[in-house]
C-alpha positions in Angstrom: 15.4 30.3 59.9 13.2 32.8 58.7 14.6 36.3 58.5 11.0 37.8 59.0 9.6 36.7 62.3 5.7 37.2 63.4 4.3 36.5 67.0 1.3 34.8 67.4 -0.7 33.2 70.6 -2.7 29.9 70.8 -6.3 30.0 71.4 -9.2 27.6 72.1 -12.5 29.9 71.5 -13.3 29.2 68.1 -16.4 30.2 66.1 -17.9 33.8 64.8 -18.7 35.0 68.3 -15.1 34.2 69.4 -13.6 36.1 66.5 -15.8 38.9 67.0 -14.8 39.1 70.7 -11.0 38.7 69.4 -11.5 41.5 67.0 -13.2 44.1 69.7 -10.0 43.3 71.4 -7.6 44.3 68.9 -6.8 41.0 68.4 -7.2 39.2 64.9 -8.0 35.4 64.5 -6.2 33.1 62.5 -5.2 29.5 61.8 -2.0 27.2 61.1 -2.3 24.3 59.1 -0.5 21.7 56.8 3.0 19.6 57.0 1.2 16.7 58.2 0.3 18.6 61.7 -3.3 19.4 63.1 -4.7 23.3 62.5 -3.8 25.2 65.1 -5.7 28.0 65.9 -3.9 31.6 66.5 -4.3 35.0 67.6 -2.9 38.2 66.3 -2.3 41.7 67.7 -3.9 43.7 65.0 -1.8 47.0 64.9 0.9 44.7 64.3 -0.2 42.7 61.6 -1.7 45.7 59.8 1.4 46.8 59.6 3.5 44.0 58.5 0.7 43.3 55.9 1.8 46.5 53.7 5.1 44.9 53.2 5.5 42.9 50.1 7.7 39.9 51.8 4.8 39.3 54.1 3.1 37.5 50.5 6.2 36.2 49.3 8.6 35.1 51.8 9.1 32.2 54.3 7.9 33.4 57.7 9.0 32.7 61.2 5.8 32.1 63.1 6.3 32.3 66.7 3.8 30.5 68.5 4.1 30.8 72.4 7.7 30.5 72.3 7.8 28.1 69.7 8.7 29.2 66.0 7.5 27.4 63.1 8.3 28.4 59.2 5.2 29.1 57.6 3.7 30.7 54.4 0.8 33.2 53.9 -2.0 31.3 52.2 -5.0 33.7 52.9 -5.6 37.4 54.6 -9.4 38.4 54.8 -9.5 42.5 54.8 -12.8 44.1 55.9 -14.6 45.7 52.5 -13.6 49.5 53.8 -12.3 49.4 56.9 -8.6 49.2 57.8 -9.2 45.9 59.6 -7.6 42.2 58.6 -10.0 40.4 59.9 -8.5 36.7 59.3 -4.7 35.2 58.7 -4.1 31.5 57.3 -0.7 30.4 57.5 0.5 27.1 55.7 3.3 25.1 57.6 6.1 24.3 55.4 8.0 21.2 54.8 11.5 21.6 54.4 12.0 18.6 52.3 8.8 19.1 49.5 9.2 21.6 46.7 6.2 24.0 47.0 4.7 26.1 44.3 4.4 29.9 45.0 3.9 33.4 43.4 6.8 35.7 43.9 7.1 39.5 42.5 8.8 40.8 39.7 11.1 43.6 40.3 12.4 45.7 37.2 15.4 47.6 37.1 17.5 49.6 35.0 14.2 50.6 32.9 14.7 54.2 32.7 18.3 53.4 31.3 17.7 51.4 28.8 17.6 52.1 25.1 14.0 51.7 24.8 13.7 54.0 28.0 15.6 56.9 26.9 13.5 57.2 23.5 10.2 59.4 23.4 7.3 57.8 22.3 8.1 54.7 23.4 5.6 53.1 26.0 7.0 50.0 28.3 4.3 47.8 29.6 4.5 45.2 32.1 2.2 42.5 31.3 3.0 40.4 35.0 4.3 41.6 38.2 4.7 38.5 39.6 5.3 34.8 38.6 4.6 31.1 40.2 7.6 29.5 41.1 8.7 25.8 42.0 11.4 25.1 44.8 12.3 23.9 47.9 11.7 26.2 50.8 15.7 26.7 51.4 15.4 28.0 47.5 12.6 30.1 47.5 12.8 33.8 46.5 11.4 36.7 47.7 11.3 38.3 44.3 13.0 37.8 40.9 14.9 40.7 39.3 14.0 41.5 35.8 17.0 43.6 34.3 15.5 45.9 31.5 18.8 47.5 30.9 19.1 46.5 27.4 15.5 46.6 26.4 15.0 47.9 22.7 12.0 49.0 21.0 9.9 46.3 19.9 11.4 44.2 22.3 9.6 41.4 24.4 10.6 39.9 27.5 9.1 36.8 27.8 8.9 34.2 31.1 11.8 32.0 29.5 13.9 35.1 29.5 13.7 35.5 33.6 17.1 34.6 35.7 16.6 32.1 38.2 18.3 31.2 41.0 19.7 27.3 41.0 16.5 25.0 42.0 14.1 27.3 41.1 11.8 26.8 37.9 8.8 28.0 36.8 6.1 25.1 36.0 4.2 27.2 33.5 7.0 27.0 30.7 6.7 22.9 30.9 3.4 23.5 29.1 4.4 24.3 26.2 5.8 27.4 23.7 2.5 28.9 24.3 2.9 29.4 28.1 5.8 31.2 27.7 4.2 34.8 28.5 5.4 37.8 27.7 6.4 39.7 31.0 7.4 43.4 29.3 7.0 44.8 26.1 8.4 48.1 24.4 5.7 49.6 21.7 5.7 52.8 20.2 2.8 54.9 21.8 1.1 55.0 18.6 0.9 51.4 18.1 -0.5 51.6 21.5 -3.3 53.9 20.8 -4.3 52.2 17.8 -4.7 48.8 19.7 -6.6 50.9 22.0 -9.0 52.8 19.3 -9.6 49.3 17.9 -11.1 47.9 21.0 -15.1 47.4 20.6 -15.5 49.4 23.9 -13.8 52.5 22.0 -15.3 51.7 19.0 -19.0 52.5 20.1 -20.4 55.8 19.7 -22.8 56.1 23.0 -26.4 57.6 22.3 -27.8 60.5 24.0 -29.8 58.3 26.1 -26.4 56.3 27.1 -24.5 59.3 27.5 -27.1 60.8 30.0 -26.9 57.4 31.8 -23.0 57.4 31.7 -22.9 60.8 33.2 -25.3 60.2 36.1 -23.4 59.3 39.3 -23.5 55.6 40.4 -23.2 54.5 44.1 -20.0 51.7 44.2 -19.1 49.7 46.9 -15.8 50.9 48.6 -12.9 49.1 46.5 -11.0 46.2 48.8 -7.4 47.2 49.6 -4.7 45.7 47.6 -1.9 43.6 48.8 1.3 45.5 48.9 
């Protein structure tokens, strides 16, 4: 069973009005579906789910969802937040079929960068081109993260998807589509090269007119940013 368990209760009332009443009461509406089972509306404690959703494992691990004392294995499929308030609006979970492989994005953990040959050189920029990767695995083999060891990274090196060390039973579907899909994960470049690449972009090459510069300096009203998943 999953080491991460979340408590929920079933609910009968559905619709926008019912959801608003739940949120006023400090609860979050949600639903569980999949694995040939009927969709089941649920509700969760908002304070607890707000704290839980700040953990990386919430987005990449198989979860134990305890609904009225009955635990189901699920994956988070969608989490809706308020545009600017610290509120979770709705949560979707998908039941897991233990015998069916699933595709799921898992985070990459970069380690030993500071002790690598590239990390010890001044004027070297190490960029992480990807922060997660989609894998295919049975639920029992699904990793919470993939570790990328950069201890041997040297100036000029590129770490590709095909270089990642995967556990038995785990694969990257993207790699089956051809060599052009073997994307870069980490690149170690001279800072000078990075600066030249930035300077060569059309946006950097354009020189704004006086009118454009004044417009750029004027304050612009923007919508509050949506909180990022952790």
